[in-house]
C-alpha positions as CSV (number, residue, x, y, z in Angstrom):
1,M,235.4,40.9,-47.8
2,S,236.6,41.4,-44.2
3,K,234.2,42.6,-41.6
4,K,234.8,46.3,-40.7
5,Y,234.5,47.8,-37.2
6,I,234.0,51.3,-35.6
7,L,235.4,52.4,-32.3
8,G,233.0,54.7,-30.4
9,I,234.2,57.0,-27.5
10,D,231.5,58.0,-25.1
11,G,232.9,60.3,-22.4
12,G,230.2,60.7,-19.8
13,S,229.9,62.6,-16.5
14,Q,230.7,59.5,-14.4
15,S,232.9,57.3,-16.7
16,T,234.5,57.0,-20.1
17,K,233.2,54.1,-22.2
18,I,234.8,52.7,-25.4
19,V,232.6,50.5,-27.5
20,I,233.6,48.7,-30.7
21,F,230.7,48.0,-33.1
22,D,230.5,46.3,-36.4
23,T,229.0,48.3,-39.2
24,E,225.5,46.9,-38.5
25,G,225.5,48.4,-35.0
26,N,226.2,45.2,-33.0
27,I,228.4,45.6,-30.0
28,V,231.6,43.6,-30.4
29,C,233.4,44.5,-27.2
30,E,233.7,47.4,-24.8
31,G,235.8,48.9,-22.0
32,K,235.0,51.3,-19.2
33,E,236.9,53.5,-16.7
34,N,235.2,55.5,-14.0
35,L,236.1,59.2,-13.6
36,R,237.7,60.3,-10.5
37,P,235.8,62.5,-7.9
38,M,235.5,66.2,-8.9
39,I,237.6,68.9,-7.3
40,Y,235.6,71.6,-5.4
41,R,238.1,74.4,-4.7
42,K,235.5,77.1,-4.1
43,P,231.7,77.2,-3.9
44,G,230.5,76.9,-7.5
45,Y,233.9,75.7,-8.8
46,V,233.6,72.0,-10.1
47,E,236.7,70.7,-11.9
48,H,238.0,67.4,-13.3
49,P,241.2,66.5,-11.6
50,D,244.5,66.5,-13.4
51,D,244.1,65.0,-17.0
52,D,241.2,62.7,-15.9
53,L,239.1,62.9,-19.1
54,Y,242.0,61.7,-21.3
55,D,243.5,59.4,-18.7
56,S,240.1,57.5,-18.4
57,L,239.9,57.3,-22.2
58,R,243.4,55.7,-22.3
59,V,242.5,53.1,-19.8
60,A,239.0,52.4,-21.2
61,S,240.4,52.1,-24.7
62,K,243.1,49.6,-23.7
63,K,240.4,47.5,-21.9
64,A,238.2,47.5,-25.0
65,L,241.0,46.6,-27.4
66,A,242.2,43.8,-25.1
67,N,238.7,42.2,-25.6
68,F,238.8,42.8,-29.4
69,K,239.3,39.5,-31.3
70,G,239.2,41.0,-34.8
71,D,242.0,42.4,-36.9
72,L,242.9,46.0,-35.8
73,K,243.4,46.9,-39.4
74,N,239.7,46.5,-39.9
75,I,238.8,49.3,-37.5
76,I,237.9,52.0,-40.0
77,G,237.2,55.0,-37.8
78,V,236.8,56.5,-34.4
79,G,233.7,58.5,-33.3
80,L,234.4,61.0,-30.5
81,C,231.7,62.1,-28.0
82,T,232.4,63.7,-24.6
83,I,230.5,65.6,-21.9
84,R,228.9,68.8,-23.1
85,C,229.1,72.2,-21.4
86,C,232.6,71.5,-20.1
87,K,235.4,74.1,-20.8
88,A,239.1,73.4,-21.4
89,F,241.8,76.0,-21.3
90,L,244.9,75.0,-23.1
91,K,248.5,76.1,-23.5
92,A,250.0,76.9,-26.9
93,D,251.1,73.2,-27.3
94,G,247.5,72.0,-26.6
95,S,248.2,70.7,-23.1
96,L,246.0,71.7,-20.2
97,A,246.7,75.1,-18.6
98,E,244.1,74.5,-15.9
99,P,241.8,71.6,-14.8
100,V,238.8,71.1,-17.2
101,M,235.7,72.8,-15.9
102,S,232.7,70.5,-15.3
103,W,229.3,71.4,-16.7
104,M,228.4,72.0,-13.1
105,D,231.0,74.8,-12.7
106,V,229.4,78.3,-12.7
107,R,232.3,79.7,-14.6
108,A,231.5,77.5,-17.6
109,Y,228.7,79.8,-18.5
110,T,230.3,83.2,-17.9
111,P,232.7,85.4,-20.0
112,Y,236.3,84.4,-20.0
113,V,238.5,86.0,-17.3
114,H,242.2,86.5,-18.3
115,E,244.0,85.4,-15.1
116,N,246.4,82.8,-16.5
117,K,249.0,84.0,-19.0
118,E,249.6,80.4,-20.1
119,V,246.1,80.1,-21.6
120,K,246.3,80.2,-25.4
121,Y,243.1,78.3,-26.4
122,I,239.5,77.9,-25.1
123,T,237.6,74.9,-26.2
124,A,235.0,72.3,-25.3
125,S,235.9,68.9,-24.0
126,T,235.5,67.5,-27.5
127,G,238.1,70.0,-28.9
128,Y,240.5,69.1,-26.2
129,M,240.1,65.3,-26.7
130,T,240.4,65.8,-30.5
131,H,243.7,67.5,-30.0
132,R,245.0,64.8,-27.7
133,L,244.1,62.1,-30.2
134,T,245.0,63.9,-33.5
135,G,247.2,66.8,-32.7
136,E,244.7,69.1,-34.6
137,F,243.2,72.3,-33.1
138,K,239.7,71.4,-34.4
139,D,236.3,70.7,-32.8
140,T,232.8,69.8,-33.8
141,I,230.5,72.9,-34.1
142,S,227.8,70.8,-32.4
143,N,229.4,70.9,-29.0
144,S,230.2,74.6,-29.0
145,I,226.8,75.6,-27.7
146,P,225.9,79.3,-28.1
147,F,225.2,80.1,-24.4
148,Q,228.8,79.0,-23.7
149,F,230.7,80.0,-26.9
150,P,230.4,82.8,-29.5
151,T,228.8,80.5,-32.1
152,D,225.9,81.1,-34.5
153,I,223.4,78.3,-34.4
154,K,221.9,79.5,-37.7
155,T,225.1,79.3,-39.7
156,W,226.7,76.4,-37.8
157,D,230.0,78.4,-37.4
158,W,231.6,81.0,-35.2
159,D,229.6,84.2,-35.0
160,S,230.6,86.7,-37.7
161,N,229.9,89.6,-35.4
162,D,233.0,90.8,-33.5
163,E,230.7,91.9,-30.7
164,A,230.0,88.3,-29.9
165,F,233.6,87.7,-29.1
166,K,233.8,90.9,-27.1
167,K,230.9,89.7,-25.1
168,F,232.7,86.5,-24.4
169,N,235.8,88.5,-23.6
170,A,238.1,86.5,-25.8
171,P,239.4,87.1,-29.4
172,R,238.7,84.7,-32.3
173,D,242.2,83.3,-32.4
174,M,241.7,81.7,-29.0
175,F,239.2,79.3,-30.5
176,F,239.6,76.1,-32.6
177,E,238.5,75.5,-36.2
178,L,234.9,74.2,-36.3
179,Q,233.7,71.3,-38.4
180,M,230.3,69.6,-39.1
181,P,229.2,66.2,-37.6
182,G,230.4,63.4,-39.8
183,T,233.6,65.0,-41.1
184,I,237.1,63.9,-40.4
185,L,238.8,66.0,-37.6
186,G,242.2,64.3,-38.0
187,Y,243.9,61.0,-37.6
188,I,245.2,59.1,-34.6
189,T,248.8,60.1,-34.0
190,K,251.7,57.8,-33.1
191,K,251.7,59.2,-29.5
192,A,248.0,58.7,-29.1
193,S,248.2,55.2,-30.5
194,E,250.9,54.3,-28.0
195,E,248.8,55.7,-25.1
196,T,245.4,54.3,-26.1
197,G,246.2,51.2,-28.2
198,I,244.1,52.6,-31.1
199,P,246.0,52.0,-34.4
200,E,247.9,55.0,-35.8
201,G,246.4,56.8,-38.8
202,I,242.7,55.9,-38.2
203,P,240.4,58.9,-38.9
204,V,238.6,60.6,-35.9
205,I,235.1,61.7,-36.9
206,A,233.3,64.7,-35.5
207,T,230.0,64.0,-33.7
208,A,228.2,66.5,-31.5
209,N,227.3,67.3,-27.9
210,D,226.6,64.2,-25.8
211,K,222.8,64.6,-25.7
212,A,222.6,65.1,-29.5
213,V,224.8,62.1,-30.1
214,E,222.6,60.0,-27.8
215,A,219.5,61.2,-29.7
216,L,221.0,60.0,-33.0
217,G,222.1,56.7,-31.4
218,A,218.6,56.2,-30.0
219,G,217.1,56.6,-33.5
220,L,215.6,60.0,-33.1
221,I,215.3,61.0,-36.8
222,D,211.6,61.8,-37.1
223,H,209.2,64.4,-35.8
224,D,206.7,62.1,-34.2
225,T,209.0,60.8,-31.4
226,C,210.2,62.1,-28.1
227,L,213.4,60.9,-26.5
228,I,213.7,60.7,-22.7
229,S,217.4,60.5,-21.9
230,L,217.9,59.0,-18.4
231,G,221.4,60.1,-17.5
232,T,223.1,62.1,-14.8
233,Y,221.3,65.0,-16.4
234,I,217.8,63.9,-17.6
235,A,216.3,65.6,-20.6
236,S,213.5,65.2,-23.2
237,M,214.2,65.9,-26.8
238,V,212.4,66.1,-30.2
239,L,213.9,66.7,-33.6
240,G,213.3,69.9,-35.6
241,S,214.4,71.5,-38.9
242,E,214.3,75.1,-37.8
243,N,216.3,77.2,-35.4
244,T,213.9,78.7,-32.9
245,D,215.6,81.1,-30.4
246,D,212.5,82.2,-28.5
247,G,211.5,79.1,-26.7
248,K,210.2,79.6,-23.1
249,S,210.0,75.9,-22.1
250,Y,212.8,74.5,-24.2
251,F,216.0,75.6,-25.9
252,T,217.3,74.8,-29.4
253,N,220.4,72.7,-29.6
254,F,222.6,71.5,-32.5
255,A,221.6,68.0,-33.6
256,D,224.1,65.3,-34.6
257,I,222.8,65.6,-38.1
258,P,224.2,68.6,-40.1
259,N,221.6,71.5,-40.3
260,E,219.1,69.7,-38.1
261,Y,218.2,70.8,-34.6
262,L,217.1,69.3,-31.3
263,Y,214.5,71.0,-29.1
264,E,215.4,70.1,-25.6
265,S,213.1,70.7,-22.6
266,S,214.0,71.7,-19.1
267,G,215.6,68.7,-17.3
268,I,216.6,67.3,-14.0
269,R,220.1,67.8,-12.7
270,R,221.6,64.8,-10.9
271,G,218.6,62.8,-12.2
272,M,219.9,59.2,-12.3
273,W,222.5,60.2,-9.7
274,T,219.6,60.4,-7.2
275,I,218.8,56.7,-7.8
276,S,222.5,55.9,-7.1
277,W,222.5,58.2,-4.0
278,F,219.5,56.4,-2.5
279,R,220.8,52.9,-3.3
280,D,224.2,53.8,-1.6
281,L,222.3,55.3,1.3
282,L,220.7,51.9,2.1
283,G,224.2,50.5,2.5
284,E,225.3,46.9,3.0
285,E,221.9,45.4,3.6
286,V,220.7,45.9,0.1
287,I,224.0,45.0,-1.4
288,N,224.0,41.7,0.5
289,R,220.4,40.9,-0.3
290,A,221.1,41.6,-4.0
291,K,224.1,39.2,-3.9
292,E,222.0,36.5,-2.3
293,N,219.5,36.9,-5.2
294,N,222.3,37.1,-7.8
295,M,221.2,40.7,-8.7
296,H,222.7,44.2,-9.0
297,P,221.3,46.3,-6.1
298,D,219.4,48.5,-8.6
299,Q,217.8,45.4,-10.1
300,Y,217.0,44.1,-6.6
301,L,215.2,47.3,-5.6
302,D,213.5,47.4,-9.0
303,N,212.2,43.9,-8.5
304,L,210.8,44.9,-5.0
305,A,209.1,48.0,-6.5
306,K,207.5,46.6,-9.6
307,D,204.3,45.4,-7.9
308,I,203.7,48.6,-5.9
309,P,200.6,50.4,-7.2
310,A,201.0,53.5,-9.3
311,G,201.3,56.5,-7.0
312,T,203.1,54.6,-4.3
313,Y,200.3,55.2,-1.8
314,G,200.7,59.0,-2.0
315,L,204.5,59.2,-1.5
316,M,205.9,61.9,-3.8
317,V,209.4,63.2,-4.4
318,I,210.6,66.6,-5.7
319,L,213.9,66.2,-7.5
320,D,215.9,69.3,-6.6
321,W,219.0,67.5,-5.3
322,L,221.2,70.0,-7.2
323,A,219.8,73.6,-7.2
324,L,220.4,76.1,-9.9
325,T,222.7,79.0,-8.8
326,S,219.8,81.3,-9.5
327,E,217.6,79.4,-7.0
328,P,220.1,78.2,-4.3
329,Y,217.3,77.7,-1.7
330,K,215.8,74.7,-3.5
331,R,216.2,71.2,-2.0
332,G,214.9,67.7,-2.7
333,V,211.7,66.9,-0.9
334,M,209.9,63.7,0.0
335,I,206.3,64.1,1.1
336,G,203.4,61.8,2.0
337,F,204.9,59.1,4.2
338,N,202.9,56.7,6.3
339,E,203.4,53.2,7.9
340,K,203.1,51.5,4.5
341,H,206.3,52.9,3.2
342,H,209.6,51.1,3.1
343,A,212.8,51.4,1.1
344,E,211.3,50.0,-2.1
345,H,208.5,52.6,-1.9
346,I,211.0,55.5,-1.7
347,F,212.8,53.9,-4.6
348,R,209.7,53.8,-6.7
349,A,208.6,57.3,-5.6
350,I,211.9,58.7,-6.9
351,I,211.3,57.0,-10.2
352,E,207.8,58.4,-10.3
353,G,209.0,61.8,-9.4
354,I,211.5,61.8,-12.3
355,T,208.8,60.5,-14.6
356,L,206.2,63.2,-13.7
357,T,208.8,66.0,-13.7
358,M,209.9,65.0,-17.2
359,K,206.3,64.6,-18.4
360,N,205.5,68.1,-17.3
361,H,208.7,69.5,-18.9
362,A,208.1,67.6,-22.1
363,Q,204.4,68.6,-22.2
364,N,205.3,72.3,-21.9
365,M,207.6,71.9,-24.8
366,F,205.0,70.0,-26.9
367,N,202.4,72.7,-26.2
368,E,204.8,75.5,-27.2
369,L,205.9,73.8,-30.4
370,G,202.4,72.7,-31.2
371,I,203.3,69.0,-31.6
372,N,201.9,65.7,-30.4
373,P,204.5,62.9,-30.4
374,K,203.1,59.4,-30.9
375,R,205.8,57.4,-29.0
376,L,208.7,57.7,-26.6
377,I,212.2,56.3,-26.8
378,I,213.8,55.7,-23.4
379,S,217.6,55.7,-23.4
380,G,220.3,55.5,-20.8
381,G,220.8,53.2,-17.8
382,G,217.2,53.8,-16.5
383,S,215.8,52.0,-19.6
384,N,217.1,48.8,-18.0
385,S,214.5,49.2,-15.3
386,P,211.1,47.6,-16.0
387,V,209.6,50.0,-13.4
388,F,211.0,53.1,-15.1
389,M,209.8,51.8,-18.6
390,K,206.3,51.1,-17.2
391,C,206.0,54.4,-15.3
392,M,207.1,56.4,-18.4
393,A,204.6,54.6,-20.7
394,D,201.7,54.9,-18.2
395,A,202.4,58.6,-17.1
396,F,202.8,59.8,-20.7
397,G,200.1,57.6,-22.1
398,L,202.4,56.6,-25.0
399,P,204.2,53.4,-26.0
400,A,207.7,53.5,-24.6
401,Y,210.5,52.0,-26.8
402,K,213.7,50.4,-25.6
403,N,216.5,49.7,-28.0
404,V,218.9,46.8,-28.1
405,V,221.8,49.3,-27.5
406,N,220.6,51.6,-24.7
407,G,224.0,53.3,-24.2
408,A,222.9,55.3,-27.2
409,A,225.8,57.9,-27.3
410,S,228.4,55.3,-28.2
411,L,226.1,54.0,-31.0
412,G,225.6,57.6,-32.2
413,T,229.3,58.0,-32.6
414,A,229.4,54.9,-34.7
415,I,226.6,56.2,-36.9
416,N,228.6,59.4,-37.6
417,V,231.6,57.3,-38.6
418,A,229.5,55.1,-40.8
419,V,228.0,58.1,-42.7
420,G,231.2,60.1,-42.7
421,L,233.2,57.3,-44.3
422,G,230.5,56.3,-46.8
423,V,229.4,53.0,-45.3
424,Y,225.9,54.3,-45.6
425,S,224.6,57.1,-47.9
426,D,222.9,59.2,-45.2
427,Y,221.8,59.3,-41.6
428,K,218.4,57.8,-42.2
429,E,219.8,54.7,-43.9
430,A,222.5,54.3,-41.1
431,V,219.8,54.5,-38.3
432,E,217.7,52.0,-40.1
433,K,220.6,49.6,-40.4
434,M,222.2,50.1,-37.0
435,V,219.5,50.9,-34.5
436,R,217.2,48.1,-33.4
437,I,214.2,48.0,-31.0
438,K,214.3,45.5,-28.2
439,E,210.9,45.9,-26.6
440,V,207.9,48.2,-26.5
441,I,205.9,48.9,-23.3
442,E,202.3,49.9,-23.9
443,P,200.5,52.3,-21.5
444,D,198.0,51.1,-19.0
445,I,194.8,53.3,-19.2
446,K,194.0,53.0,-15.5
447,N,197.5,53.9,-14.4
448,N,197.5,56.8,-16.8
449,D,194.4,58.1,-15.2
450,I,195.9,57.8,-11.7
451,Y,199.1,59.6,-12.8
452,N,197.1,62.4,-14.4
453,R,195.2,63.0,-11.2
454,M,198.3,62.6,-9.1
455,N,200.1,65.1,-11.3
456,E,197.7,67.9,-10.5
457,V,198.8,67.5,-6.9
458,Y,202.5,66.9,-7.8
459,K,202.7,70.2,-9.8
460,S,201.4,72.2,-6.9
461,I,204.1,71.1,-4.4
462,P,207.1,73.2,-5.5
463,P,205.2,76.6,-5.4
464,S,203.6,75.6,-2.1
465,I,206.9,74.9,-0.3
466,E,209.0,77.7,-1.9
467,D,208.6,80.1,0.9
468,I,209.5,77.4,3.5
469,L,212.6,76.5,1.6
470,K,213.7,80.1,1.3
471,R,213.3,80.6,5.0
472,S,215.3,77.4,5.7
473,H,218.0,78.5,3.3
474,E,218.5,81.7,5.3
475,I,219.4,79.6,8.3
476,F,221.5,76.9,6.7
477,K,223.1,78.5,3.7
């Protein structure tokens, strides 16, 4: 019997990645296209230029398929995942009436304002991309998050109460038909096939919001595990079976498994972006030294930082590089410099700042839920960093798992396809067959003690400097 393949679309905040897997979860080939810089027309307005989400998909898809050596007829399905919390406003024919709103756009979380007569539909990024690929006006329920859309997280459908649509300021007929993860949204059209290279007629399978898809692809299917997702937005997640709408330190999200939920802690905006920001700030010197050592600049800095003691000689970083609109005065802070500190120390301190911030967010969620996870899964680009993996294990005091495929969202889409098309009987079997562990980092007891003591100081920094930042904001806002 011929080997079968699955094409996974992972539309992220910085790029679109297309990964082709076999049905055992092995990467066969991939293609990637970076997104263009955002448009900032007004304060708080953050938009994707032109048709960038779909254009990047087209290019990435052609790159991946150019590297594919198998028979295109053996690609059985397409899994579609894109950035959550974006909003797309479409004309009657499904084309864009306005630029897609980024998740960073303040308007993405407010009631609709009827300013453009051409707008016929309001949808998430997944709905828009579904239409571009299939011609259908359908979307996954799991990316229509209740604080952005009039959906009911208990029923996994649009809210049955007309008041919900009135509150959103848009009627029901402006929204797409919703479907569960693992169901067929439609089939690749002739036009989409010509534009992307994906064979016409292949089914497109519903997934979920990007964090939920990542959780599935990372193997988060039990209640004893916490996932730390190291992306542009960093979050910690645990799986649950009940909708809880009263969380103070977490919110309930749709999982990428029908009728399951993800409890997601507070996170860090521009989390891994901060690592890139600092690397770029160092400029040509680091790039050239990395080249001399045949390394990526991140790997070069990581290598310098790996032998620095836990706590980085008292250097600490507060990760408010992108403040919430409700707290515009907040800024990133580095505190504790002395003559020992060089670039690699700042690099490590940023990693430790991310680690301690997420430990505190996650622990607040654990305490509120009354749970005590026994292990961590670390996903995203940061899991490639030995320093990050070690800091996470040591600070949490838990073993930290890294999977073979750390770009977990693309694998999550493939798992949805495999279950939806009957390759595996359920999600548990699919995860067991398709997700594999690469390494486990055990915690160091001495470092755990240092981080616990350091954390008592670290937690006190934000409230201690709040008044200073507010006063500064009044001058420089």
